C-alpha positions as CSV (number, residue, x, y, z in Angstrom):
1,X,35.0,-7.0,10.3
2,X,32.4,-8.6,12.6
3,X,28.9,-7.3,12.4
4,X,25.3,-8.1,13.1
5,X,22.7,-8.4,10.3
6,X,19.0,-8.3,10.9
7,X,16.5,-9.0,8.1
8,X,17.2,-11.9,5.8
9,X,14.7,-11.4,3.0
10,X,15.5,-11.5,-0.7
11,X,18.0,-8.6,-0.4
12,X,19.3,-9.3,3.1
13,X,20.0,-13.0,2.5
14,X,22.1,-12.2,-0.6
15,X,23.9,-9.3,1.1
16,X,25.0,-11.6,3.9
17,X,26.4,-14.0,1.4
18,X,28.4,-11.2,-0.3
19,X,29.8,-10.1,3.1
20,X,30.8,-13.7,3.9
21,X,32.6,-13.8,0.5
22,X,34.4,-10.6,1.6
23,X,35.7,-12.4,4.7
24,X,33.5,-10.6,7.2
25,X,32.1,-12.4,10.2
26,X,28.3,-12.0,10.2
27,X,26.0,-12.7,13.0
28,X,22.5,-13.0,11.7
29,X,18.9,-12.9,13.0
30,X,15.5,-13.0,11.3
31,X,11.9,-13.6,12.4
32,X,11.7,-16.7,10.3
33,X,14.4,-19.2,11.2
34,X,15.0,-21.0,7.8
35,X,17.2,-18.2,6.4
36,X,19.3,-18.3,9.5
37,X,19.8,-22.1,9.1
38,X,20.7,-21.7,5.4
39,X,23.3,-18.9,6.1
40,X,24.8,-20.8,9.0
41,X,25.7,-23.6,6.5
42,X,27.4,-20.9,4.4
43,X,29.5,-19.7,7.4
44,X,27.3,-17.1,9.1
45,X,26.9,-17.1,12.9
46,X,23.3,-17.7,13.9
47,X,21.4,-16.2,16.8
48,X,18.0,-16.8,18.3
49,X,17.2,-13.2,19.3
50,X,18.5,-9.7,18.9
51,X,19.8,-9.9,22.4
52,X,21.9,-12.9,21.5
53,X,23.1,-11.2,18.3
54,X,24.4,-8.2,20.1
55,X,26.2,-10.4,22.7
56,X,28.1,-12.1,19.9
57,X,29.5,-8.8,18.6
58,X,32.8,-7.2,19.6
59,X,33.1,-4.2,22.0
60,X,32.2,-1.7,19.3
61,X,29.2,-3.1,17.7
62,X,27.9,-2.6,14.1
63,X,24.4,-3.8,13.2
64,X,22.9,-3.6,9.7
65,X,19.1,-3.5,9.5
66,X,17.5,-4.8,6.3
67,X,13.8,-4.7,7.1
68,X,10.8,-3.0,5.5
69,X,10.4,0.7,5.9
70,X,8.2,2.1,8.6
71,X,7.2,0.3,11.8
72,X,9.6,-2.6,11.4
73,X,12.6,-0.2,11.4
74,X,11.3,1.5,14.6
75,X,10.6,-1.8,16.4
76,X,14.1,-3.0,15.7
77,X,15.7,0.3,16.4
78,X,13.9,0.5,19.8
79,X,15.3,-2.9,20.7
80,X,18.8,-2.1,19.6
81,X,18.9,1.2,21.4
82,X,18.2,-0.7,24.6
83,X,21.1,-3.1,24.0
84,X,23.9,-1.0,22.4
85,X,26.3,1.5,23.9
86,X,27.7,4.9,23.0
87,X,29.9,4.7,19.9
88,X,28.1,1.7,18.5
89,X,26.6,1.9,14.9
90,X,23.3,1.0,13.4
91,X,22.9,1.0,9.6
92,X,19.5,1.1,8.0
93,X,20.0,-0.3,4.5
94,X,16.3,-0.3,3.5
95,X,14.2,2.2,1.6
96,X,13.2,4.4,4.6
97,X,11.8,7.9,4.2
98,X,14.7,10.3,4.7
99,X,12.6,12.5,7.1
100,X,11.9,9.5,9.3
101,X,15.6,8.6,9.1
102,X,16.6,12.0,10.5
103,X,14.2,11.6,13.4
104,X,15.7,8.1,14.2
105,X,19.2,9.5,14.0
106,X,18.3,12.1,16.7
107,X,16.9,9.4,18.9
108,X,20.0,7.3,18.6
109,X,22.3,10.3,19.1
110,X,20.6,10.9,22.5
111,X,22.2,7.6,23.6
112,X,25.5,8.3,21.8
113,X,24.8,5.7,19.2
114,X,25.4,6.4,15.5
115,X,22.5,5.8,13.0
116,X,23.7,5.6,9.4
117,X,21.3,5.5,6.5
118,X,22.3,3.5,3.5
119,X,20.3,3.5,0.2
120,X,20.9,0.1,-1.4
121,X,20.4,-0.6,-5.1
122,X,21.1,-3.9,-6.9
123,X,18.0,-6.0,-6.2
124,X,18.3,-9.8,-6.6
125,X,21.4,-9.4,-8.8
126,X,23.4,-7.7,-6.1
127,X,25.1,-10.9,-4.9
128,X,26.6,-11.4,-8.3
129,X,27.1,-7.8,-9.4
130,X,27.4,-5.9,-6.1
131,X,25.2,-3.3,-4.6
132,X,25.4,0.4,-5.3
133,X,25.4,2.1,-1.9
134,X,24.5,5.7,-1.0
135,X,25.0,6.4,2.7
136,X,24.7,9.3,5.1
137,X,25.2,10.1,8.8
138,X,28.2,10.8,11.1
139,X,31.3,10.9,8.9
140,X,33.5,9.1,11.5
141,X,31.0,6.3,11.9
142,X,30.7,6.0,8.1
143,X,34.4,5.7,7.8
144,X,34.6,3.0,10.4
145,X,31.9,1.0,8.5
146,X,33.6,1.5,5.1
147,X,35.0,-2.0,4.9
148,X,31.4,-3.2,4.9
149,X,30.4,-0.9,2.1
150,X,33.5,-1.8,0.1
151,X,32.7,-5.5,0.3
152,X,29.0,-5.1,-0.7
153,X,29.6,-2.7,-3.6
154,X,31.4,-3.2,-6.9
155,X,34.5,-1.1,-7.5
156,X,33.6,2.6,-7.1
157,X,30.0,1.7,-6.3
158,X,29.6,3.3,-2.9
159,X,29.4,7.0,-2.0
160,X,29.2,9.0,1.2
161,X,26.3,11.4,0.5
162,X,26.3,13.7,3.5
163,X,24.6,14.2,6.9
164,X,21.9,12.1,8.3
165,X,19.1,11.3,5.9
166,X,21.3,12.1,2.8
167,X,21.8,8.5,1.9
168,X,18.1,7.7,1.9
169,X,17.3,11.0,0.1
170,X,19.8,10.1,-2.7
171,X,18.3,6.6,-3.0
172,X,14.8,8.1,-3.1
173,X,15.8,10.3,-6.1
174,X,17.5,7.3,-7.7
175,X,14.3,5.4,-7.5
176,X,12.3,8.3,-8.8
177,X,14.6,8.5,-11.9
178,X,14.1,4.7,-12.2
179,X,10.3,5.2,-12.4
180,X,10.7,7.6,-15.4
181,X,13.2,5.4,-17.2
182,X,11.1,2.3,-16.9
183,X,8.0,4.1,-18.1
184,X,9.8,5.5,-21.2
185,X,11.0,2.0,-22.1
186,X,7.5,0.6,-21.5
187,X,5.8,3.2,-23.7
188,X,8.4,2.8,-26.5
189,X,8.0,-0.9,-26.6
190,X,4.2,-0.6,-26.6
191,X,4.4,1.6,-29.7
192,X,6.6,-1.0,-31.4
193,X,4.2,-3.7,-30.4
194,X,1.2,-1.8,-31.8
195,X,2.8,-1.0,-35.1
196,X,2.0,-2.7,-38.4
197,X,5.6,-3.9,-38.9
198,X,5.5,-7.2,-37.0
199,X,8.7,-6.1,-35.2
200,X,10.7,-8.7,-33.3
201,X,10.8,-6.8,-30.0
202,X,13.2,-9.1,-28.2
203,X,15.6,-8.8,-31.1
204,X,15.3,-5.0,-31.2
205,X,15.8,-4.7,-27.4
206,X,18.8,-7.0,-27.7
207,X,20.4,-4.9,-30.5
208,X,19.8,-1.7,-28.5
209,X,22.3,-3.0,-25.9
210,X,25.2,-2.5,-28.2
211,X,26.2,1.1,-29.0
212,X,22.7,2.6,-28.5
213,X,22.4,5.8,-26.5
214,X,19.4,4.1,-24.6
215,X,21.4,1.1,-23.5
216,X,21.3,0.4,-19.8
217,X,21.0,-2.4,-17.2
218,X,17.3,-1.9,-17.2
219,X,17.3,-2.6,-20.9
220,X,19.3,-5.8,-20.3
221,X,16.6,-6.8,-17.8
222,X,13.9,-6.1,-20.4
223,X,15.7,-8.4,-22.9
224,X,15.8,-11.1,-20.2
225,X,12.0,-10.7,-19.7
226,X,11.3,-10.7,-23.4
227,X,13.4,-13.8,-24.0
228,X,11.5,-15.6,-21.2
229,X,8.0,-14.5,-22.4
230,X,8.2,-12.6,-25.8
231,X,4.6,-11.4,-25.7
232,X,4.6,-11.0,-21.9
233,X,1.5,-13.1,-21.9
234,X,2.2,-14.6,-18.5
235,X,1.9,-11.2,-16.8
236,X,-1.0,-8.9,-15.9
237,X,-0.6,-5.1,-16.3
238,X,-0.9,-4.4,-12.6
239,X,2.1,-2.4,-11.3
240,X,2.7,-1.6,-7.6
241,X,4.8,1.2,-6.1
242,X,6.8,0.9,-2.9
243,X,6.8,4.6,-1.9
244,X,10.0,6.1,-3.2
245,X,8.3,7.6,-6.3
246,X,5.7,9.3,-4.1
247,X,8.4,10.7,-1.8
248,X,10.4,11.9,-4.8
249,X,7.4,13.8,-6.1
250,X,6.7,15.3,-2.7
251,X,10.3,16.5,-2.5
252,X,9.9,18.1,-5.9
253,X,6.9,19.9,-4.7
254,X,8.7,21.0,-1.5
255,X,11.7,22.4,-3.5
256,X,9.6,23.9,-6.3
257,X,11.2,21.5,-8.9
258,X,9.1,20.6,-12.0
259,X,9.2,16.8,-12.3
260,X,6.5,15.9,-14.9
261,X,8.2,12.7,-16.1
262,X,8.5,11.0,-12.7
263,X,5.1,12.2,-11.7
264,X,3.4,10.8,-14.8
265,X,5.3,7.6,-14.4
266,X,3.8,7.2,-10.9
267,X,0.3,8.0,-12.1
268,X,0.7,5.5,-14.9
269,X,1.1,2.8,-12.2
270,X,-2.0,4.0,-10.5
271,X,-3.9,3.6,-13.8
272,X,-2.6,0.0,-14.2
273,X,-4.5,-0.9,-11.0
274,X,-7.9,0.1,-12.2
275,X,-10.2,-2.5,-13.7
276,X,-12.0,0.4,-15.3
277,X,-11.4,4.2,-15.1
278,X,-14.3,6.3,-13.8
279,X,-12.4,9.4,-15.0
280,X,-12.3,8.1,-18.6
281,X,-16.0,7.4,-18.4
282,X,-16.5,11.1,-17.5
283,X,-14.3,12.1,-20.5
284,X,-16.4,9.9,-22.8
285,X,-19.7,11.2,-21.4
286,X,-18.5,14.8,-21.8
287,X,-17.4,14.2,-25.4
288,X,-20.8,12.7,-26.2
289,X,-22.6,15.6,-24.5
290,X,-20.9,18.5,-26.2
291,X,-20.1,17.0,-29.6
292,X,-22.3,13.9,-30.0
293,X,-19.2,11.7,-30.2
294,X,-19.8,8.0,-30.1
295,X,-19.7,6.2,-26.8
296,X,-19.5,2.5,-26.0
297,X,-22.2,1.2,-23.7
298,X,-22.1,-1.9,-21.5
299,X,-24.3,-4.8,-22.6
């Protein structure tokens, strides 16, 4: 299949390579030109603008967007809606909020254009291992684009999730679960690290990959990190979040679903960004006031 691909960052660049390996023709565009040049050398078709990209596509056009959530999606969507025709397909493969996706799909539908949302998981390892894809939108358009999903994903690694927004909703929940899993690993390894047993944490993590009920790809990645830096001395404890955890918790509130693990995992990330905690100062002050418990003063 011949398709357009906009957005050649860490994920997008590797995804185009995987599509080329799957014998697709890929017309690429990116704000910065270096990724375009690099992919042309690998067999992609370069373009100097979105207008040129669409002109190089066949009569029924398919364009994959792999840009940051929010304004970049809307800017590219506005441009594409002015260039595409009824029956054409736009796929948003980024981590967009599912409610914004539903609104975008309605805008596209007014012009007879299909807007599919595709949650994409696999990170920088996707080129090698494939990407798990969760997509939603018009079923006929999704079926037409299936050869793309099939090439990007490993065997059995893509799933039609339902109507517009469902793909991004499923990916949002996927990432919320990921928050909780990572936090559980992190807390467990810290308890091991603080113990008096002088435990070889990289060796333990490695052994847990074989037969253990907690084995997972995340654990494999932890082993890789420990082997590169056993004490994690090269890292700070600052952890950012990219939105999906917050959206998952909001969905839990909207649907009256208790989600304490995911919620606490997000709040732990907030705590990691504080140089010092005013809240914990309040706790220390209160303990001192009612019980005379010791406090530590700044010099």
